[in-house]
C-alpha positions in Angstrom: -118.5 -34.4 60.7 -117.1 -35.2 64.2 -117.5 -38.9 64.9 -116.3 -40.2 68.2 -113.9 -37.3 68.5 -112.5 -37.7 65.0 -113.2 -35.4 62.0 -114.4 -37.4 59.0 -115.7 -36.6 55.6 -119.0 -38.0 54.3 -120.8 -37.9 51.0 -124.0 -35.8 50.9 -126.4 -37.7 48.6 -128.5 -34.6 47.9 -128.1 -32.1 45.0 -129.6 -29.2 47.0 -127.7 -26.6 49.0 -129.3 -27.6 52.3 -128.0 -24.5 53.9 -130.7 -24.4 56.5 -130.1 -28.1 57.5 -126.3 -28.6 57.4 -125.4 -25.9 60.0 -122.8 -25.9 62.7 -123.5 -28.3 65.6 -126.3 -30.1 63.8 -126.7 -33.7 64.7 -126.4 -36.0 61.7 -126.6 -39.7 61.1 -124.0 -41.4 58.8 -124.3 -44.6 56.9 -121.0 -46.5 56.4 -120.0 -48.1 53.1 -118.0 -51.3 52.6 -116.9 -50.2 49.1 -113.1 -49.8 49.3 -113.1 -47.7 46.1 -115.2 -44.9 47.5 -113.6 -41.5 48.3 -115.6 -41.3 51.5 -116.4 -44.1 54.0 -119.7 -42.6 55.0 -122.9 -41.1 53.5 -124.9 -38.5 55.4 -128.3 -40.1 55.7 -130.3 -38.0 58.2 -130.0 -34.6 59.9 -131.9 -33.5 62.9 -133.8 -30.2 62.3 -136.3 -28.6 64.6 -136.9 -31.8 66.5 -137.4 -34.1 63.5 -135.3 -36.4 61.3 -134.9 -35.1 57.7 -134.0 -37.6 55.1 -131.0 -36.5 53.0 -130.8 -39.3 50.5 -132.8 -37.7 47.7 -132.0 -40.5 45.3 -134.2 -42.9 47.3 -137.3 -40.7 46.7 -138.1 -42.6 43.5 -138.0 -45.9 45.3 -140.2 -44.6 48.2 -142.8 -43.4 45.7 -142.5 -46.6 43.6 -143.0 -48.8 46.7 -146.0 -46.7 47.8 -147.6 -47.1 44.4 -147.1 -50.9 44.5 -148.7 -51.0 48.0 -151.7 -48.8 46.9 -150.7 -46.0 49.3 -151.3 -43.3 46.7 -154.9 -43.3 45.6 -154.3 -40.9 42.7 -151.9 -43.5 41.2 -153.7 -46.7 42.0 -155.2 -49.3 39.7 -152.3 -49.9 37.3 -151.1 -53.4 36.4 -147.8 -52.2 34.9 -145.4 -50.3 37.2 -141.9 -49.6 35.9 -139.0 -47.4 37.0 -136.7 -45.3 34.8 -138.8 -45.5 31.7 -137.1 -44.1 28.5 -139.2 -42.2 26.1 -137.4 -40.6 23.1 -134.3 -38.9 24.5 -135.8 -38.6 28.0 -136.0 -40.9 31.0 -138.9 -40.5 33.4 -138.8 -41.8 37.0 -141.9 -44.0 37.0 -144.1 -45.4 34.2 -147.6 -46.7 34.9 -150.0 -48.4 32.5 -152.7 -51.1 32.0 -153.1 -53.8 29.4 -156.2 -54.1 27.4 -156.8 -57.5 25.6 -157.4 -56.9 21.9 -157.3 -58.6 18.5 -154.7 -57.4 16.1 -154.3 -58.9 12.6 -156.4 -61.9 13.6 -153.9 -62.7 16.4 -154.8 -62.2 20.1 -152.6 -59.7 21.9 -152.6 -56.9 24.3 -152.7 -53.1 23.9 -151.1 -50.8 26.5 -153.6 -48.2 27.7 -153.9 -45.6 30.5 -150.2 -44.6 30.2 -149.0 -42.3 33.0 -145.5 -40.8 33.5 -144.4 -39.7 36.9 -141.4 -37.5 37.7 -140.4 -37.4 41.4 -138.8 -34.5 43.3 -137.4 -34.8 46.8 -138.1 -31.7 49.0 -136.3 -30.8 52.2 -136.5 -27.0 52.4 -139.2 -25.8 54.8 -140.2 -22.2 55.6 -142.9 -21.6 58.2 -144.3 -25.1 57.6 -144.4 -24.8 53.9 -142.2 -27.1 51.8 -140.5 -25.4 48.8 -138.6 -26.7 45.8 -136.0 -26.3 44.6 -133.5 -25.0 47.2 -131.0 -24.4 44.4 -131.6 -23.4 40.8 -132.2 -26.5 38.6 -132.1 -26.4 34.8 -132.4 -30.2 34.9 -135.6 -30.0 37.0 -137.1 -27.4 34.6 -136.3 -29.7 31.6 -138.1 -32.5 33.3 -141.2 -30.3 33.6 -140.9 -29.5 29.9 -140.8 -33.2 29.1 -144.0 -33.7 31.1 -145.7 -30.9 29.2 -144.7 -32.5 25.9 -146.3 -35.8 27.1 -149.5 -34.1 28.2 -149.7 -32.3 24.9 -149.7 -35.7 23.2 -152.7 -36.7 25.4 -150.6 -38.8 27.8 -151.2 -38.4 31.6 -148.2 -36.7 33.2 -147.6 -36.2 36.9 -144.9 -34.3 38.9 -144.7 -35.8 42.4 -143.2 -33.7 45.2 -142.1 -35.9 48.1 -141.6 -33.9 51.3 -138.9 -35.6 53.3 -138.9 -33.1 56.1 -141.8 -34.1 58.5 -142.4 -30.4 59.4 -143.7 -29.6 55.9 -147.5 -29.5 55.7 -148.1 -27.9 52.3 -146.1 -27.0 49.2 -145.2 -24.0 46.9 -142.4 -23.6 44.3 -139.4 -21.6 45.4 -140.0 -18.5 43.3 -137.3 -16.5 45.1 -134.6 -19.1 44.4 -135.6 -20.4 40.9 -138.2 -18.3 39.1 -137.7 -20.2 35.9 -138.5 -23.6 37.4 -141.4 -22.0 39.3 -142.9 -20.4 36.2 -142.5 -23.7 34.2 -144.3 -25.6 37.0 -147.2 -23.1 36.8 -147.3 -23.5 33.0 -147.2 -27.3 33.4 -150.1 -27.2 35.8 -152.1 -24.9 33.5 -151.7 -27.3 30.5 -152.9 -30.3 32.6 -149.8 -31.8 34.2 -150.9 -33.1 37.6 -149.2 -32.1 40.8 -149.1 -34.5 43.8 -147.6 -33.6 47.1 -147.0 -36.2 49.8 -144.7 -36.4 52.9 -142.7 -39.1 54.6 -142.4 -40.5 58.1 -138.8 -40.9 59.0 -137.2 -43.1 61.6 -133.7 -44.4 61.9 -134.8 -47.7 60.4 -137.1 -46.5 57.6 -138.5 -43.8 55.4 -142.0 -44.3 54.2 -144.7 -42.3 52.5 -147.7 -41.5 54.7 -151.0 -39.7 54.7 -153.1 -38.0 52.0 -152.1 -35.6 49.2 -151.2 -32.2 50.7 -152.3 -28.8 49.5 -150.1 -26.6 47.2 -150.0 -23.0 46.0 -148.2 -22.2 42.8 -148.4 -18.4 42.9 -145.7 -16.1 44.0 
């Protein structure tokens, strides 16, 4: 990036290719770091695209969704008394875990049973084509394995959700990127058919904040 006439390197905290965003002469916003051990002094936080700010820090998507659940902004995921992040189940780790406690009697001792368990895997989306958000913008075996984990949970009778957070304000609906990653797209279709829920929300981005807004958006899983 050119910053005050000087060329500087910045970390891009996004695992996608972002080819349509990180183009020549694009205006970007950098976040400085005070960590002296970092290889780069800056992280690329936003990029302007078609008149809007696109959030590039995909790792914060989990926190955005987590905070929205806590503040009852997602009606499909409301009503839970237990909200945890990075829940380990077997050899897997799911982004968000939700559950309730049900008072019960076990072996003549009063206790609580965990009920209504729900596992939520969050995906950050920045690729937009003609107003339609698409994921992924680069093939992702890791993402496909996450879907397979959700399918396994659903097959055990546990509620499982894949949550697509559109961090490009121009995205108004969602579809999987069949052209770029047919394996992920096919697995997403299979997950939906076996009962894994799909939720699609978008963010409102300003230089001071990124927050989830609005209602669940429509999606189309077919090619």
